[in-house]
C-alpha positions, -999 to +999 in steps of 0.1 A: -091+104+023-061+126+017-023+122+017-021+130+054-047+104+063-029+078+042+005+088+057-008+087+093-024+054+089+005+037+072+029+050+098+006+037+126+014+002+115+040-017+137+076-012+124+066+010+095+088+038+081+086+063+053+111+075+028+116+091-007+140+066-022+130+071-059+124+108-063+109+138-044+073+129-052+070+092-045+064+085-008+072+049+001+061+031+032+081+000+044+082-025+072+118-038+077+128-025+043+100-042+025+075-019+007+038-022+015+026+011+000+036+039-023+018+071-029+024+102-049+029+137-035+019+156-067-009+153-092-039+131-086-036+111-054-030+074-059-017+046-037+000+014-048-008-015-026+004-051-026-024-076-031-031-113-034-031-120-072-067-134-073-080-105-052-061-080-073-079-091-104-113-091-087-108-056-073-098-043-108-130-058-122-152-044-095-138-009-090-129+014-120-105+033-096-084+002-091-058-006-119-027-028-123+002-014-102+019+015-120+056+007-123+051-024-102+046-062-107+010-061-121+003-096-107+009-085-071+002-047-070-027-024-076-028+013-081-059+028-064-070+063-074-081+082-043-109+101-060-138+096-036-153+067-055-141+041-030-151+041+006-123+051+030-129+020+051-121-002+021-089+017+013-078+012+050-087-025+046-066-028+015-037-010+032-040-036+060-040-065+035-009-051+018+009-047+052-002-082+062+012-097+030+046-082+038+045-092+074+036-128+065+066-129+042+090-120+070+111-146+088+102-156+123+132-137+136+121-105+118+086-109+132+100-113+167+120-081+162+086-064+156+069-082+184+044-097+160 
């Protein structure tokens, strides 16, 4: 999995958008202005993903490439190193989980705007 794969998948999610709000190297994916993923455009490829707190801890214990979210709330975010040690299908599943957590936090009105 590379940055283009991540970018294309994140942008395929309903209502998603991308921006560089923090600097020129941190690509942020949002749905209705709520972040569901962040990735870096320089250095070793990583992706920050929102995660259920219990699941976040379990993933960190199971996968050395999963760590507490860098510059994020460590309870709710993981940083995943995209180094080939984790199956791409799992990374996609974790992106879906992050997106779903954000979608589920939206109001009924906001979900209607997205036709969800």
